[in-house]
DRENDO-1510 file (C-alpha; in Angstrom, 1 decimal, always signed):
<recs>
REC; n; res; u; v; w
REC; 1; MET; +12.5; -12.8; -18.8 .
REC; 2; THR; +15.0; -12.0; -21.6 .
REC; 3; TYR; +14.9; -10.0; -24.9 .
REC; 4; GLU; +17.3; -9.4; -27.7 .
REC; 5; LYS; +20.2; -7.2; -26.6 .
REC; 6; ASP; +20.0; -4.8; -29.6 .
REC; 7; GLY; +16.2; -5.2; -30.1 .
REC; 8; GLU; +14.0; -2.2; -30.2 .
REC; 9; ILE; +11.7; -1.7; -27.2 .
REC; 10; THR; +8.3; -1.1; -28.8 .
REC; 11; GLU; +4.7; -1.1; -27.6 .
REC; 12; GLU; +4.2; -4.6; -28.9 .
REC; 13; VAL; +7.3; -5.8; -26.9 .
REC; 14; VAL; +6.1; -4.2; -23.7 .
REC; 15; ASN; +2.6; -5.7; -24.3 .
REC; 16; ASN; +4.0; -9.2; -24.7 .
REC; 17; PHE; +6.1; -9.0; -21.5 .
REC; 18; MET; +3.2; -7.5; -19.6 .
REC; 19; GLN; +1.1; -10.6; -20.5 .
REC; 20; LYS; +3.9; -12.9; -19.2 .
REC; 21; HIS; +4.0; -10.9; -16.0 .
REC; 22; GLN; +0.2; -11.2; -15.6 .
REC; 23; GLU; +0.7; -15.0; -15.7 .
REC; 24; GLU; +3.1; -14.7; -12.7 .
REC; 25; LEU; +0.6; -12.6; -10.7 .
REC; 26; GLU; -1.3; -15.7; -9.6 .
REC; 27; ARG; +1.8; -17.0; -7.9 .
REC; 28; TYR; +2.6; -13.6; -6.3 .
REC; 29; ASN; -0.9; -13.2; -5.1 .
REC; 30; TYR; -0.9; -16.7; -3.5 .
REC; 31; LEU; +2.4; -16.0; -1.7 .
REC; 32; GLY; +1.3; -12.6; -0.5 .
REC; 33; LYS; -2.0; -14.0; +0.9 .
REC; 34; MET; -0.1; -16.7; +2.7 .
REC; 35; TYR; +2.1; -14.1; +4.4 .
REC; 36; LYS; -1.0; -12.2; +5.5 .
REC; 37; GLY; -2.6; -15.4; +6.8 .
REC; 38; ILE; -5.1; -16.0; +4.0 .
REC; 39; MET; -4.5; -19.7; +3.2 .
REC; 40; ASP; -6.1; -22.6; +1.5 .
REC; 41; ILE; -8.1; -23.6; +4.6 .
REC; 42; SER; -10.1; -20.4; +4.3 .
REC; 43; SER; -11.4; -21.2; +0.9 .
REC; 44; GLN; -12.1; -24.9; +1.2 .
REC; 45; LYS; -15.6; -26.3; +0.6 .
REC; 46; ALA; -18.1; -25.6; +3.4 .
REC; 47; LYS; -19.3; -28.5; +5.5 .
REC; 48; ASP; -22.9; -29.4; +6.3 .
REC; 49; ASN; -24.6; -26.9; +8.7 .
REC; 50; TRP; -24.8; -29.4; +11.5 .
REC; 51; LYS; -21.1; -30.1; +11.4 .
REC; 52; PRO; -18.4; -27.9; +13.1 .
REC; 53; ASP; -16.4; -26.1; +10.4 .
REC; 54; ASN; -13.4; -24.4; +12.0 .
REC; 55; ARG; -10.9; -22.7; +9.7 .
REC; 56; LEU; -7.7; -22.3; +11.9 .
REC; 57; THR; -4.5; -20.9; +10.4 .
REC; 58; ASN; -1.1; -21.1; +12.0 .
REC; 59; ASN; +0.8; -18.4; +10.1 .
REC; 60; PHE; +4.2; -20.1; +9.7 .
REC; 61; ALA; +4.8; -18.0; +6.5 .
REC; 62; LYS; +4.8; -14.7; +8.3 .
REC; 63; TYR; +6.8; -16.1; +11.3 .
REC; 64; ILE; +9.5; -17.5; +9.0 .
REC; 65; VAL; +9.8; -14.3; +7.0 .
REC; 66; ASP; +9.8; -11.9; +10.0 .
REC; 67; THR; +12.3; -14.1; +11.9 .
REC; 68; PHE; +14.7; -14.4; +9.0 .
REC; 69; VAL; +14.5; -10.7; +8.1 .
REC; 70; GLY; +15.1; -9.8; +11.8 .
REC; 71; TYR; +18.1; -12.1; +11.9 .
REC; 72; PHE; +19.5; -11.0; +8.6 .
REC; 73; ASN; +18.8; -7.2; +8.7 .
REC; 74; GLY; +17.6; -6.5; +12.3 .
REC; 75; ILE; +21.0; -4.8; +12.8 .
REC; 76; PRO; +21.3; -2.3; +9.8 .
REC; 77; ILE; +24.0; -2.8; +7.2 .
REC; 78; LYS; +27.1; -0.7; +7.9 .
REC; 79; LYS; +28.7; +1.1; +5.0 .
REC; 80; THR; +32.2; +2.6; +5.1 .
REC; 81; HIS; +34.7; +4.2; +2.7 .
REC; 82; GLU; +38.3; +5.2; +3.1 .
REC; 83; ASP; +37.6; +8.6; +1.6 .
REC; 84; GLU; +36.0; +10.9; +4.2 .
REC; 85; LYS; +34.2; +12.9; +1.5 .
REC; 86; VAL; +32.7; +9.8; +0.0 .
REC; 87; ARG; +31.7; +8.5; +3.4 .
REC; 88; LYS; +29.9; +11.7; +4.4 .
REC; 89; ALA; +28.1; +11.9; +1.0 .
REC; 90; LEU; +27.1; +8.2; +1.4 .
REC; 91; GLN; +25.8; +8.8; +4.9 .
REC; 92; LEU; +23.8; +11.9; +3.6 .
REC; 93; PHE; +22.3; +9.8; +0.8 .
REC; 94; ASP; +21.3; +7.0; +3.2 .
REC; 95; ASN; +19.8; +9.4; +5.7 .
REC; 96; LEU; +17.8; +11.2; +3.0 .
REC; 97; ASN; +16.3; +7.9; +2.0 .
REC; 98; ASP; +15.8; +6.4; +5.5 .
REC; 99; MET; +17.9; +3.5; +4.2 .
REC; 100; GLU; +17.5; +1.3; +7.2 .
REC; 101; ASP; +13.8; +0.9; +6.7 .
REC; 102; GLU; +14.3; +0.8; +2.9 .
REC; 103; GLU; +16.6; -2.2; +3.1 .
REC; 104; SER; +14.5; -4.0; +5.7 .
REC; 105; GLU; +11.5; -3.8; +3.4 .
REC; 106; LEU; +13.5; -4.9; +0.4 .
REC; 107; ALA; +14.7; -8.0; +2.3 .
REC; 108; LYS; +11.1; -8.8; +3.4 .
REC; 109; ILE; +9.6; -8.4; -0.1 .
REC; 110; ALA; +12.4; -10.6; -1.5 .
REC; 111; CYS; +11.8; -13.3; +1.1 .
REC; 112; ILE; +8.0; -13.4; +0.4 .
REC; 113; TYR; +8.1; -13.3; -3.4 .
REC; 114; GLY; +11.7; -14.3; -4.2 .
REC; 115; ARG; +12.5; -10.9; -5.6 .
REC; 116; ALA; +12.1; -7.2; -5.0 .
REC; 117; TYR; +12.8; -4.0; -7.0 .
REC; 118; GLU; +14.2; -0.6; -6.2 .
REC; 119; LEU; +13.7; +2.5; -8.3 .
REC; 120; MET; +16.2; +5.4; -8.2 .
REC; 121; TYR; +14.9; +8.8; -9.3 .
REC; 122; GLN; +15.6; +12.6; -8.8 .
REC; 123; ASN; +13.3; +14.5; -6.5 .
REC; 124; GLU; +12.3; +18.1; -6.9 .
REC; 125; ASN; +15.6; +19.3; -5.3 .
REC; 126; THR; +17.6; +17.2; -7.8 .
REC; 127; GLU; +18.6; +14.8; -5.1 .
REC; 128; SER; +18.7; +11.0; -5.7 .
REC; 129; GLU; +16.1; +9.0; -3.9 .
REC; 130; VAL; +15.1; +5.4; -3.9 .
REC; 131; ILE; +11.9; +3.6; -3.3 .
REC; 132; TYR; +11.2; -0.2; -3.0 .
REC; 133; CYS; +8.7; -1.8; -5.3 .
REC; 134; SER; +6.9; -5.2; -5.2 .
REC; 135; PRO; +7.0; -7.6; -8.1 .
REC; 136; MET; +3.2; -7.4; -8.0 .
REC; 137; ASN; +3.4; -4.2; -10.1 .
REC; 138; MET; +6.9; -4.2; -11.5 .
REC; 139; PHE; +9.0; -6.5; -13.7 .
REC; 140; MET; +12.5; -6.4; -15.3 .
REC; 141; VAL; +13.7; -7.8; -18.6 .
REC; 142; TYR; +17.3; -8.8; -19.2 .
REC; 143; ASP; +19.2; -9.1; -22.5 .
REC; 144; ASP; +19.9; -12.4; -24.1 .
REC; 145; SER; +23.7; -12.2; -23.6 .
REC; 146; ILE; +25.6; -14.6; -21.4 .
REC; 147; LYS; +25.7; -12.0; -18.6 .
REC; 148; GLN; +22.0; -11.2; -18.9 .
REC; 149; LYS; +22.4; -7.5; -18.2 .
REC; 150; PRO; +19.3; -5.4; -17.3 .
REC; 151; LEU; +17.6; -4.1; -20.4 .
REC; 152; PHE; +14.4; -2.4; -19.3 .
REC; 153; ALA; +11.9; -2.4; -16.5 .
REC; 154; VAL; +8.2; -1.7; -16.4 .
REC; 155; TYR; +6.1; -0.4; -13.5 .
REC; 156; TYR; +2.3; -0.3; -13.9 .
REC; 157; GLY; -1.0; -0.5; -12.2 .
REC; 158; ILE; -4.7; -0.3; -12.9 .
REC; 159; ASP; -6.8; +2.5; -11.5 .
REC; 160; ASP; -10.5; +2.5; -10.3 .
REC; 161; ASP; -11.7; +3.1; -13.9 .
REC; 162; ASN; -9.8; +0.0; -15.1 .
REC; 163; LYS; -7.3; +2.2; -16.9 .
REC; 164; LEU; -3.6; +1.4; -17.0 .
REC; 165; TYR; -0.9; +3.8; -15.8 .
REC; 166; GLY; +2.8; +3.2; -15.6 .
REC; 167; THR; +6.3; +3.8; -16.8 .
REC; 168; VAL; +8.9; +2.0; -18.9 .
REC; 169; TYR; +12.5; +2.5; -17.8 .
REC; 170; THR; +15.2; +1.8; -20.4 .
REC; 171; LEU; +18.9; +2.4; -20.6 .
REC; 172; LEU; +18.4; +5.7; -22.5 .
REC; 173; GLU; +15.0; +7.0; -21.6 .
REC; 174; THR; +11.9; +6.9; -19.4 .
REC; 175; ILE; +8.5; +6.4; -21.2 .
REC; 176; THR; +5.1; +6.9; -19.6 .
REC; 177; LEU; +2.4; +4.3; -20.3 .
REC; 178; THR; -1.4; +4.5; -20.9 .
REC; 179; GLY; -4.1; +2.2; -22.3 .
REC; 180; GLY; -4.8; -1.2; -20.8 .
REC; 181; VAL; -3.1; -4.6; -20.2 .
REC; 182; GLY; -2.3; -6.0; -23.6 .
REC; 183; ALA; -2.9; -2.7; -25.3 .
REC; 184; VAL; -0.4; -0.2; -23.8 .
REC; 185; LYS; +0.5; +3.0; -25.6 .
REC; 186; PHE; +3.7; +5.0; -25.2 .
REC; 187; GLY; +3.4; +8.6; -24.0 .
REC; 188; GLU; +5.9; +11.2; -22.9 .
REC; 189; ARG; +9.6; +10.4; -23.1 .
REC; 190; THR; +12.4; +11.8; -20.9 .
REC; 191; TYR; +16.1; +11.3; -20.9 .
REC; 192; ASN; +17.6; +8.8; -18.4 .
REC; 193; ILE; +20.2; +10.8; -16.4 .
REC; 194; TYR; +21.8; +7.7; -14.8 .
REC; 195; SER; +24.6; +5.7; -16.4 .
REC; 196; ASP; +22.5; +2.5; -16.2 .
REC; 197; LEU; +18.9; +1.3; -15.8 .
REC; 198; PRO; +17.6; +3.1; -12.8 .
REC; 199; VAL; +15.9; -0.1; -11.4 .
REC; 200; VAL; +17.7; -2.6; -9.3 .
REC; 201; GLU; +16.5; -6.2; -8.6 .
REC; 202; TYR; +17.1; -7.8; -5.2 .
REC; 203; ASN; +16.6; -11.5; -5.5 .
REC; 204; PHE; +16.4; -14.0; -2.6 .
REC; 205; ASN; +18.1; -16.7; -4.7 .
REC; 206; GLU; +18.9; -17.5; -8.3 .
REC; 207; GLU; +15.6; -19.3; -8.7 .
REC; 208; ARG; +13.6; -16.3; -7.4 .
REC; 209; MET; +11.7; -18.6; -4.9 .
REC; 210; GLY; +10.3; -17.2; -1.7 .
REC; 211; ILE; +11.7; -18.4; +1.6 .
REC; 212; PHE; +8.5; -20.3; +2.6 .
REC; 213; GLU; +7.5; -21.3; -1.0 .
REC; 214; PRO; +9.0; -24.8; -0.8 .
REC; 215; VAL; +6.9; -25.7; +2.3 .
REC; 216; TYR; +3.6; -24.1; +1.6 .
REC; 217; SER; +2.0; -27.5; +1.1 .
REC; 218; LEU; +3.2; -28.5; +4.6 .
REC; 219; ILE; +1.8; -25.3; +6.1 .
REC; 220; ASN; -1.6; -26.0; +4.4 .
REC; 221; ALA; -1.5; -29.6; +5.7 .
REC; 222; TYR; -0.8; -28.3; +9.2 .
REC; 223; ASN; -3.7; -25.9; +9.1 .
REC; 224; LYS; -6.0; -28.7; +7.9 .
REC; 225; VAL; -5.0; -31.1; +10.6 .
REC; 226; LEU; -5.3; -28.4; +13.3 .
REC; 227; SER; -8.8; -27.4; +12.0 .
REC; 228; GLU; -10.0; -31.0; +12.0 .
REC; 229; LYS; -8.7; -31.4; +15.5 .
REC; 230; ALA; -10.7; -28.4; +16.6 .
REC; 231; ASN; -13.8; -29.8; +14.8 .
REC; 232; ASP; -13.5; -33.1; +16.6 .
REC; 233; VAL; -13.3; -31.3; +20.0 .
REC; 234; GLU; -16.3; -29.2; +19.2 .
REC; 235; TYR; -18.2; -32.1; +17.6 .
REC; 236; PHE; -17.9; -34.3; +20.7 .
REC; 237; SER; -18.2; -31.6; +23.3 .
REC; 238; ASP; -22.0; -32.2; +23.0 .
REC; 239; GLN; -21.9; -35.9; +23.1 .
REC; 240; TYR; -24.7; -38.2; +22.1 .
REC; 241; ILE; -26.7; -40.1; +24.8 .
REC; 242; ALA; -27.7; -43.6; +23.8 .
REC; 243; PHE; -30.8; -45.2; +25.3 .
REC; 244; LEU; -30.9; -48.9; +24.9 .
REC; 245; GLY; -34.1; -50.7; +25.8 .
REC; 246; ALA; -36.4; -47.7; +26.1 .
REC; 247; MET; -38.5; -45.5; +23.8 .
REC; 248; LEU; -38.3; -41.7; +24.4 .
REC; 249; ASP; -40.9; -39.2; +23.4 .
REC; 250; GLU; -40.4; -35.5; +22.9 .
REC; 251; GLU; -41.4; -34.6; +26.5 .
REC; 252; ASN; -38.9; -37.1; +27.9 .
REC; 253; ILE; -36.1; -35.8; +25.7 .
REC; 254; LYS; -36.9; -32.2; +26.8 .
REC; 255; ASN; -37.0; -33.2; +30.5 .
REC; 256; ILE; -33.6; -34.9; +30.2 .
REC; 257; ARG; -32.0; -32.0; +28.4 .
REC; 258; ASP; -33.4; -29.3; +30.7 .
REC; 259; ASN; -33.4; -31.0; +34.1 .
REC; 260; ARG; -30.6; -33.4; +33.5 .
REC; 261; ILE; -32.6; -36.2; +35.2 .
REC; 262; ILE; -32.8; -39.7; +33.8 .
REC; 263; ASN; -35.3; -42.2; +35.4 .
REC; 264; PHE; -36.5; -45.0; +33.1 .
REC; 265; PHE; -37.9; -48.5; +33.7 .
REC; 266; SER; -38.4; -51.1; +31.1 .
REC; 267; ASP; -41.9; -52.2; +30.2 .
REC; 268; GLU; -40.6; -55.8; +30.3 .
REC; 269; PRO; -39.1; -56.8; +33.7 .
REC; 270; GLU; -36.6; -59.2; +32.1 .
REC; 271; LYS; -35.2; -56.3; +29.9 .
REC; 272; ASN; -32.8; -53.8; +31.3 .
REC; 273; VAL; -32.6; -50.1; +30.2 .
REC; 274; GLU; -29.1; -48.9; +29.5 .
REC; 275; VAL; -28.1; -45.3; +29.2 .
REC; 276; LYS; -24.6; -44.2; +28.2 .
REC; 277; PHE; -22.6; -41.5; +26.3 .
REC; 278; LEU; -21.1; -42.4; +22.9 .
REC; 279; ASP; -17.3; -42.2; +23.2 .
REC; 280; LYS; -15.3; -40.8; +20.3 .
REC; 281; PRO; -12.4; -42.8; +18.9 .
REC; 282; ASP; -9.2; -41.6; +20.6 .
REC; 283; SER; -6.7; -40.4; +17.9 .
REC; 284; ASP; -5.3; -37.5; +19.9 .
REC; 285; ALA; -1.8; -39.0; +20.1 .
REC; 286; GLN; -1.7; -39.6; +16.4 .
REC; 287; THR; -2.9; -36.1; +15.6 .
REC; 288; GLU; -0.3; -34.5; +17.9 .
REC; 289; ASN; +2.5; -36.6; +16.4 .
REC; 290; LEU; +1.5; -35.5; +12.9 .
REC; 291; LEU; +1.3; -31.8; +14.0 .
REC; 292; ASP; +4.8; -32.0; +15.6 .
REC; 293; ARG; +6.2; -33.7; +12.5 .
REC; 294; LEU; +4.8; -31.1; +10.1 .
REC; 295; GLU; +6.1; -28.2; +12.3 .
REC; 296; ARG; +9.6; -29.7; +12.4 .
REC; 297; LEU; +9.6; -30.2; +8.7 .
REC; 298; VAL; +8.5; -26.6; +8.0 .
REC; 299; PHE; +11.4; -25.1; +10.0 .
REC; 300; HIS; +13.9; -27.8; +8.8 .
REC; 301; LEU; +13.2; -27.3; +5.1 .
REC; 302; THR; +13.2; -23.5; +5.3 .
REC; 303; MET; +16.4; -23.5; +7.3 .
REC; 304; VAL; +14.9; -20.9; +9.7 .
REC; 305; ALA; +15.3; -21.6; +13.4 .
REC; 306; ASN; +12.2; -21.8; +15.6 .
REC; 307; ILE; +13.4; -19.3; +18.2 .
REC; 308; SER; +10.1; -19.6; +20.1 .
REC; 309; ASP; +10.8; -23.2; +20.9 .
REC; 310; GLU; +11.2; -23.7; +24.7 .
REC; 311; ASN; +14.4; -25.7; +24.1 .
REC; 312; PHE; +15.9; -22.9; +22.0 .
REC; 313; GLY; +16.0; -20.3; +24.8 .
REC; 314; SER; +18.0; -22.5; +27.1 .
REC; 315; SER; +20.9; -22.9; +24.6 .
REC; 316; SER; +24.0; -20.8; +24.8 .
REC; 317; GLY; +27.5; -20.6; +23.4 .
REC; 318; ILE; +28.5; -23.2; +20.9 .
REC; 319; SER; +25.1; -25.0; +21.2 .
REC; 320; LEU; +23.3; -21.9; +20.1 .
REC; 321; ALA; +25.7; -21.4; +17.2 .
REC; 322; TYR; +25.0; -24.9; +15.9 .
REC; 323; LYS; +21.2; -24.3; +16.1 .
REC; 324; LEU; +21.6; -21.1; +14.1 .
REC; 325; GLN; +24.1; -22.7; +11.6 .
REC; 326; ALA; +21.5; -23.5; +8.9 .
REC; 327; MET; +19.9; -20.0; +9.1 .
REC; 328; SER; +23.4; -18.5; +9.1 .
REC; 329; ASN; +24.2; -20.3; +5.9 .
REC; 330; LEU; +21.0; -19.2; +4.3 .
REC; 331; ALA; +21.7; -15.6; +5.4 .
REC; 332; LEU; +25.2; -15.7; +3.9 .
REC; 333; ALA; +23.8; -16.9; +0.5 .
REC; 334; PHE; +21.2; -14.0; +0.6 .
REC; 335; GLN; +23.9; -11.6; +1.7 .
REC; 336; ARG; +25.9; -12.2; -1.5 .
REC; 337; LYS; +22.8; -11.5; -3.7 .
REC; 338; PHE; +21.9; -8.4; -1.6 .
REC; 339; GLN; +25.4; -7.0; -1.7 .
REC; 340; SER; +25.5; -7.4; -5.5 .
REC; 341; ALA; +22.3; -5.4; -5.7 .
REC; 342; LEU; +23.7; -2.7; -3.3 .
REC; 343; ASN; +26.7; -2.3; -5.6 .
REC; 344; ARG; +24.3; -1.6; -8.5 .
REC; 345; ARG; +22.4; +0.9; -6.4 .
REC; 346; TYR; +25.6; +2.9; -5.4 .
REC; 347; ALA; +27.0; +2.6; -8.9 .
REC; 348; LEU; +23.9; +4.5; -10.1 .
REC; 349; TRP; +24.2; +7.0; -7.3 .
REC; 350; SER; +27.9; +7.7; -7.9 .
REC; 351; SER; +27.3; +8.1; -11.7 .
REC; 352; LEU; +25.9; +11.6; -11.0 .
REC; 353; ARG; +28.3; +14.4; -10.3 .
REC; 354; THR; +25.7; +16.1; -8.2 .
REC; 355; ASN; +26.0; +13.2; -5.7 .
REC; 356; ILE; +29.8; +12.6; -5.8 .
REC; 357; SER; +32.6; +13.7; -8.0 .
REC; 358; ASP; +34.2; +10.3; -8.4 .
REC; 359; SER; +32.0; +8.0; -10.6 .
REC; 360; ASP; +33.9; +4.9; -9.3 .
REC; 361; ALA; +33.5; +5.7; -5.7 .
REC; 362; TRP; +31.0; +2.9; -5.2 .
REC; 363; ALA; +33.8; +0.3; -5.8 .
REC; 364; GLY; +35.4; +1.3; -2.5 .
REC; 365; ILE; +32.4; +1.0; -0.3 .
REC; 366; GLU; +32.7; -1.8; +2.3 .
REC; 367; TYR; +29.5; -3.4; +3.6 .
REC; 368; ILE; +29.4; -4.9; +7.0 .
REC; 369; PHE; +26.5; -7.3; +7.6 .
REC; 370; THR; +25.8; -8.2; +11.3 .
REC; 371; ARG; +23.6; -11.1; +12.3 .
REC; 372; ASN; +21.0; -10.1; +14.9 .
REC; 373; GLU; +21.6; -12.9; +17.4 .
REC; 374; PRO; +22.3; -12.9; +21.2 .
REC; 375; LYS; +25.6; -11.2; +21.9 .
REC; 376; ASP; +27.9; -11.4; +24.9 .
REC; 377; ILE; +29.2; -7.8; +25.1 .
REC; 378; LYS; +31.7; -8.7; +27.9 .
REC; 379; GLU; +33.2; -11.5; +25.8 .
REC; 380; GLN; +33.4; -9.1; +22.8 .
REC; 381; ALA; +35.2; -6.4; +24.9 .
REC; 382; GLU; +37.7; -9.0; +26.2 .
REC; 383; THR; +38.3; -10.1; +22.6 .
REC; 384; ALA; +38.8; -6.5; +21.4 .
REC; 385; THR; +41.3; -5.9; +24.3 .
REC; 386; LEU; +43.3; -9.0; +23.4 .
REC; 387; LEU; +43.4; -7.9; +19.7 .
REC; 388; MET; +44.8; -4.4; +20.6 .
REC; 389; GLY; +48.5; -4.4; +19.8 .
REC; 390; VAL; +48.1; -7.6; +17.8 .
REC; 391; THR; +45.9; -6.2; +15.0 .
REC; 392; SER; +45.0; -2.6; +14.0 .
REC; 393; GLU; +42.7; -0.6; +16.2 .
REC; 394; GLU; +40.1; -0.7; +13.5 .
REC; 395; THR; +40.1; -4.5; +13.3 .
REC; 396; ALA; +39.9; -4.7; +17.1 .
REC; 397; LEU; +37.0; -2.3; +17.4 .
REC; 398; SER; +35.1; -4.1; +14.6 .
REC; 399; VAL; +34.6; -7.0; +17.0 .
REC; 400; LEU; +32.3; -4.8; +19.2 .
REC; 401; SER; +28.6; -5.0; +18.1 .
REC; 402; VAL; +28.0; -1.8; +20.1 .
REC; 403; VAL; +30.2; +0.2; +17.7 .
REC; 404; PRO; +28.0; +1.0; +14.6 .
REC; 405; ASP; +30.8; +2.8; +12.6 .
REC; 406; VAL; +34.4; +1.9; +13.4 .
REC; 407; LYS; +36.0; +4.8; +11.6 .
REC; 408; THR; +33.7; +7.3; +13.3 .
REC; 409; GLU; +34.5; +5.7; +16.7 .
REC; 410; ILE; +38.3; +6.0; +16.0 .
REC; 411; GLU; +37.8; +9.7; +15.2 .
REC; 412; ARG; +35.9; +10.2; +18.5 .
REC; 413; ILE; +38.7; +8.4; +20.4 .
REC; 414; ASN; +41.4; +10.6; +18.8 .
REC; 415; LYS; +39.3; +13.7; +19.6 .
REC; 416; GLU; +38.9; +12.7; +23.2 .
REC; 417; LYS; +42.7; +12.1; +23.5 .
REC; 418; THR; +43.3; +15.6; +22.0 .
REC; 419; ASP; +40.9; +17.3; +24.4 .
REC; 420; ASN; +42.1; +15.4; +27.5 .
REC; 421; PRO; +45.0; +17.2; +29.3 .
REC; 422; VAL; +46.4; +13.8; +30.5 .
REC; 423; PHE; +47.2; +12.8; +27.0 .
REC; 424; ASP; +48.9; +16.2; +26.4 .
REC; 425; ILE; +51.3; +15.6; +29.3 .
REC; 426; ASP; +52.1; +12.1; +27.9 .
REC; 427; LYS; +52.7; +13.7; +24.5 .
REC; 428; LYS; +55.1; +16.3; +26.0 .
REC; 429; VAL; +57.0; +13.6; +27.9 .
REC; 430; THR; +57.4; +11.6; +24.7 .
REC; 431; GLU; +58.5; +14.6; +22.7 .
REC; 432; ALA; +61.1; +15.5; +25.4 .
REC; 433; ASN; +62.5; +12.0; +25.4 .
REC; 434; ASP; +62.8; +12.1; +21.6 .
REC; 435; GLU; +64.7; +15.4; +21.8 .
REC; 436; GLN; +67.2; +13.9; +24.4 .
REC; 437; ASN; +67.8; +10.9; +22.2 .
</recs>
């Protein structure tokens, strides 16, 4: 959603954009229900009472989101900075906000809805805190320039009395909201202490589409086929018995049902009595082929690997890398969007002198994204050893997935060398040789 760059943000403007957001809520609700396992099969028309009516759901949506988020952000993002003061302030800010969980939730929300929001605010101790927000109750409006910079954001909800509450965040101020949807009223205004809009959008892709949104029709089709298959099994588990050439009364039917004994003779000697079960048409192979095809398409089109597949676990080395290639490409695309949002977050953070003295400190932050996939620690250690002497120590150690912070690890190594008397002897020998030369 866009608005005039220099346009005034009035109650009427907020009302109009809120109405547009309300139109999007149907889509968000649908995607959120799918993730929770509430799908189309649950609301389809009920069948006749005498017919089996199973409503089975295979929650591909949740599996795809959780698998991808675990792959993308299962290992937390590492952040480093050359300046030790900035690095420590950054770590303090991340620890205060439990940033590992924050970023994991942001990634999950973005995968489900196509976008997620993060609000930065000052707590009672004048410390900067962040909180993730769902697009179900927040939206952002951009200006109509070619760069489409954030212009304002609105967070709102409806209480039990059907009254609206919320806040408008602009570049200059924060405004409380009251009233109702389509009839909001501005309330108290406070100054925005940050250098920019204190809301950051994390979008999964440029189209703001959820990761399973392109295949929700396939997921619904899979659930329908699976449910009908269960109905067929249940329907024919109590098979019909056909009596040909004999008339049964209620007493005979009850005797056959309770005692499981059939003993009939035809009234006409030349006419035989035939008793048999009615067989159902065998379409099991066709159904299984359709289910397999739908499942393959779901994972193929979402580009997420089906790691629960029995053939996946037996793969290793280059074979495993090829199977994860599509998901790795998807993760790289999301990583660029995510890192761009992180830059906006830390630019807001560094704009306050109470956080860091250098307002441009965010530009020097390095982000290290590590894919959560099977690792061969022995192979990594051998690679790091080979790189020692060829590359810098920092580059060599960065190969090791067991090292969360390379700079901190180097500091520990140097401290151990200082505290170890063996290294003191080597140092004295080196200094003596230098004096002789």
